[in-house]
N, C-alpha and C positions, 0 to 999 in steps of 0.2 A: 492360777494362770488367768489373765484377763481374757475377755472375749476376743476370739480370733477375727481378723478382718475378712470381710467378703471379697477382699482383693485377691484371694485365691480363686478368682473367677475362672471358671472352666475346669475346676478340679474334678468335676464329674466327667470331664472329657479327657481322661488319661489316654495317652497315645499308644497305639499298637501298630507295629509294622508287620504285615503278614504277606504271604504270597507264595506262588509256586514257580515264579520265573525270576532268575537272577537278573536277566537282561532288562526286565521291565518291572520295577518295584510296584507292588500292588497298593491299592488305597488302604488306609487304616480300617480296621474292623469297626463296625458300629459300636457305640458305647451304650451300655444299659442306661435306661432312664432312671432318674431318682437323684436325691441329694448325695453329697459327699460328707462323710463324718470324720471328725478327729476324735480318736479314742485315747483316753488316759489309761495307761497300762502300768501297773506296779512292776518295775524291772530295775532293782538296785544295781549299782555299779558292780561289775564282776560277772559271774557265770549267768545269772538271770538275764542281764542285759544282752549278753552275747547269744544266749539261746533265742531270745526274741528276734534278733537280727538274722540269725542263721535260718530261721523259719521262712524268710523271704518276705516278711511284711514290709510295707513302705514306712520305715521308722524315720521320723523327722529329726532334724538336728536341733532338738530341744529337750531339755531335762528340767524337771521341777522336783527337787528332792530325790526320792526313790522312784519317781515316775518318768517314763518315756511316753512319747505320743506317736500314734500310728494313723496314717491317712488311709481311708478306704471307703467302700460302699457299705450298705447295711449288712451284707453277707459277712464282712470281716469280723463282726462281733461274734458270730457263731464260730468262725475259724479260730479266733483267739481262744474261745472257751474250749474248743476241741483239743487244743494242745496245752491246756492248763494255765492260760493267762486270763485274769479277771479284768477285762477291759470295760470301761464305762464311757459313755458318750460325753465328751467335753465340749463339743461344738458341732452344730449342724450347719452346713453351708450349701446354699443353692447356687447353681452357676449363674453368673451375670448374663444378661442377654444383650448382645451387641451385634452389629452388622458384621458379616464375615469379610475376609479378604484383606488386602494390603492397600496402602494409599501412597501416591507419589511415584516417582521413578528414580532410578539411579541412586545417587548418594542420598536422596530424599525419600526413598521408599521405606515406609514404616508399617507397623501393625500394632494393635492393642494400645492405641492412644499416643504413640510416639516412639516406641522401641524400633530400632533399625533392623531391617532384614539382613540376611547374609549378603545379598547383592549390594545393599547400601554399605555394609561394613567393608567389603572388598573394594568398592568404588572409593570409599573414604581413604583406604590405604593408598590406592593408586593416585588419588588426588593429592594426598599429603606428600608423596614422593615427587610429584610433578611441581607442586608449589614450593617445596623446600628442598631442592636438590642438594644443598650444602649441609643439610641436617638428616634427611630421611632416606633410608634404603629399604625397599620391600623385598622380602626373602620368601621364596617358595620352598618349604622344607619337607614336603611329602604330599600324599594324596589321601583322601578319605576312603572308607571302605566302598561306598557306592561307586566312586570313580574308578577304583581298581577292578570293579566288576562290569564296567561299561554300562552302568545303570544310572547315569547322571553323576551326582556327587560333586565334590569340590577339591581344589587345591587346599593344602594346609599352609596358611600364610602367617608370617610375622613381620614386624617392622622394627628396624634398628634406628634409633634417634640419637645423634650426637653431632657435635661440630666436627664435620668430616675432615680427617687428615689421612695421609697415606697409610693403608693397612687397616683402617677402621672398618667394622661391620663385616669382616671376613669370617667364614666358618672355620676358625682355627682356635684352639685353646691357648695359644701363645699371644693373645691380644695385648697390646700396650696398655689399654685402659681397663679398669675393672668394669664388670657387667652386672646390671640389674635386670632381671626378667620377671614380668608379671603376665599371667595368663588368665583367661576368663572363659566361662561357659564350657568347661570340661563336662559338667553336668548341664545338659542343654536347657532344662527348664529354669535354671537360675539366672533369669534374664537381667536382673540388676547388674550382674558382673560385666556383661558385654557393654552395657551403656557406660559404666565407670571406666572401662578400658578406652572407649571412644573419647571420653572427656580427658583422660590422662594424656592421650596422644595430642589432642588440641591444646591442652595446657602447656605442654612442652614446646610445641612448634610455634605457637603464637607468642609464647613468653620469652623465647630466646632473643636477647638483645634489648628486651624491655624489662623483664623481671630479673633482678640481680641473682636471686636464688636459682632460678631456672638456668640462667646463663652460666653461672659457676658450675652447676651440675653437668650440663651438656659439654662444657669445655673439658671436662675431666673424666666423664663416665659414658659408657654405652648403655642406653636404656632400650631394652627389647620388650615388645608387647605382642602377645598373641590374643587378639580380641575375641576370636571364636575358636576354641580348642576342639570342638565336636560339631563340625558344620552339618553333617548328615542329621544328627539329633536335633540341631537347631532348626533345620528345614522342617522336621516333623512338628516342632513346637509352633513355628510361625504359620504352618499350613492351616492352623485353626483360626487365623486372622485375629479378630478381636475377642475370640474365645480360645486362647492358646492351649495347646495340648501339653500335658505334663510329662513329656518324654525326658527321661534322665540319661539314658544310655545311648550308645551309638546305634547304627541301623543294621548291624550284621545279624541276620536271623537264621543263619545256616547251622548253628551249633546245637540245635534242639528243636522243640516244637515250633512250627512256623505260625501257629495260630495262638498267639497270646494277645488278648486274654482268652482264657478258656471259660466255659460256663461255670466251672468250679471256682474260679478266681478272676473276676472281672477287672481286678487291678493289676494283673500280671502284664508284663511288657517285654517284647522281644528286644534283643540287643545285649551288649556287654558293657558293664560299668567300667569305663576307662580308668577310674580311680581305684580299681581293685585288680587291675590286669597287669601291673608292672611286676618285675621279677623280685622286688624286695619283699620277702616273707609272703610270697604269693600263696594263696590258699589258706592263710591263717584265719584267725577269728575275724568276725565282721564281714565275711564273704559267704557266697552261696554257690553250690554246684547246680542249682536249678536254673535252666536257661531263661525262665520267665521271671525270676526274681529281680528286684530292683538292684541288688548288689551281686548279680551274677558275675563271677570272676573270669569267665571264659574257659575254654577247654584246656588251656595251658598258659603258663606265664608268657607275657609278650605276644599273645596270639593275634592281637589287633594291629592293623597297619598304622592307626593313629598313635598307638602306644609306642611302637617301634620307631616311628618317625620322631616322636618327642624325645625318646631316649637318645637317638642319634644327634638331635639338635643340642641337647644338654652336653653330650660328650664333645661336640664340636665347639662349644662356647666356654667350657670350664675344664681345666686340668684336674686330674684325680689327685686330691690332696689328703686322702685318708687311707690308712692301711686296712686290709681285710679284717673282718671280725667286728662284733657289735661293741667291743670294749675299747677299741683304738680311737683316740680323739683325732680330729682333723688337725692338720698342721697350723700353728699359730699364724703363719703368713698366708693362709687361705684368703683368696679374694672372691667376691661375688655374693649375690643374694638372689633368691627366687621366692616369689609369692604366687600362690594360686588362690584366686578369689572364688568363693562359694557363697551360698546363702541358704538358710536365713537364720542366723543366730549371732549375736554380737560377741564373738570370741576370736581370739588369736590362738591358733593351735601350733605346737612345736613338736619336733621328733622326740622320742619315738612314738609312732602311731599304733604300732602293732602290739605294744606292751606298755605296762605302767612303769617299767624299769627306766630310770633316767638315762639319757644318752651320755656319752663321755664328754660332750661339750655342753651339758645341761646348764651350767652356770651362766655363760654368756648368752646362750640361746634364750634362756628364760628371762634374763635381764632385758634383752631387746624386745621380747614379746610383751613384757610389762610396759616398756616405754611406748610401744605401738598402741596398746590398749588404753593407756592414759591419754595419748594424743587423740584417740577416737572420742573420748569423753565418757561421761557417767554411764554405767550399765554394762560396760565391756569387761569381759573376763579373759584370762589367758591361762594356758597350761597344756598338758598333753591330752590327746583325745580320750584316753582311758581315765583321766582324772575328771573330765567334764561330761563325757558322753558314753563312749564305748571304744574298744580297741578294734582296729581293722588292718589287715595285711594287704599288700599289693598296691600301696598308695604312692603318689608322686612325691610326697614329702619325705617318706622314708627312703625312696630310691635316690633322690637328689643328695640328701645328706649322707646316706649310707654308702653310696657308690663313689661320690665325689668329695664329700666333706663340706660341701657348700651349704650354708644355712638355708633352710626352706621353711616357710610358714604358710599355713592355710588360714585365710581370713573368712569367717562366716559372717556375712554382712547382712544386717537386718534382724528381724525377730519374728515371733509368732504372736505378737500382741499389738493392738492398736490399728489405726487406719492404714498403715504402710507395711503390714505384716505379710509374711508368706513368700512363696516363689513368684507371685505375679502382682506385685504392688502397682498401684496406679503410676503412670509415668511421672506425674508431678512429684512423687516421692523421691525421685532420684536427686533432686537438688539437695535434700537433706542428707542423703547417703554420701554424696560427693563432698559435702562440707566436712564429713568425718574422715573419709578415706584419703582425701588429697594430702593432708599432713602426714598420714601413715606412709603413703607412697613416697613422698619426698624424703622422709626419714630413712626408709628402707633403701632407697636409691643411694643416699649419701653413705650408708653403712657398708655398701658393697666394696669400698676401697680397703676396709680393714675391719671386718665384722667381729673377729675374735680379739681385737686389740684394744678394746675399751673405747672411750669417747674420742 
């Protein structure tokens, strides 16, 4: 593995939400001084990898042969040894030093060198709806956890982009046009994905009537974008200004210890992993019952308001085209496509995520994943999570495909090598990411009309 980039600036500033009052969210706990380490840990595919994940370590989406990689402070080395893992230091990263805070206002408000804040993302959605009323419709599909508690928080927002005709962009599964939905920053610290969602919105709206490919797409397809899937978590990330905090989960701290980190585990983090909380194989491998774990699944399936709102949105956009049971294929006439963007590893992941057993639609799903990986360019891989990383239950991809039959892909964008590596690459790196992701998005959107029907 090549030397990891110091673009993980702020990795020592792992975010923690704690407090004693639901009505007034407390400030984050202070973070222990010292560098952040990436540990190389022997954990072959199978039970060893699942055991590492179940222990609550911050396992990165990176594998090198039989080794996985764990992010943490110096104390994590001892904790790995205590539970039988022989971790060795692969990289030592010191946090970059930047001025705190945000810059600009409204749609131009940024942090960490150019990444847009939640305020900017939502202003961008409103601005897009105002500028392109014949193309864009902004939809409020729910509330974040903090908002439901009267503790600030945000609406959960999506935008539907298409050449508007009667009946378009309504929350009904009987839509005339096929639908492609892409979401970003479900894991809040994966800031690359929110920027790519912003660029995709602009590419579609500015390209209509000028770019024949965009025009043909929007004449026939509804494109839905959720630029910020976890706004409370993103607020924690951006609260670090130019040293972003590495909050992965949402902000709900009521299901266990309120004081994460603890002195025993300074990398622990309050909240629920929204990509482990869905009802599809909830509680299976790759999740944790520890409320401070990075992969804490929550007290029960669909416990989180963000998760329930997302499932309602999916059901309102796509008809159920798959019979119950893990072995029933989706109907050949299924329409639609869903992509959730994550970072940072250049892979296209397909269902099932909770097992290495192929899904009943594995052939066409795998063929489309191969096409997308090839469009992204050299170095991209594709396959089921259990083939490339580890298995995990309660995920969005298994829910969308398992409940509705609609193809779902997880894109892990970026890598852990070079100058643009990690969760927090310099903003200048996004031009390179966009060049790879734009053709993948266009391909996925076009496949929404007939995903299982071949070319």
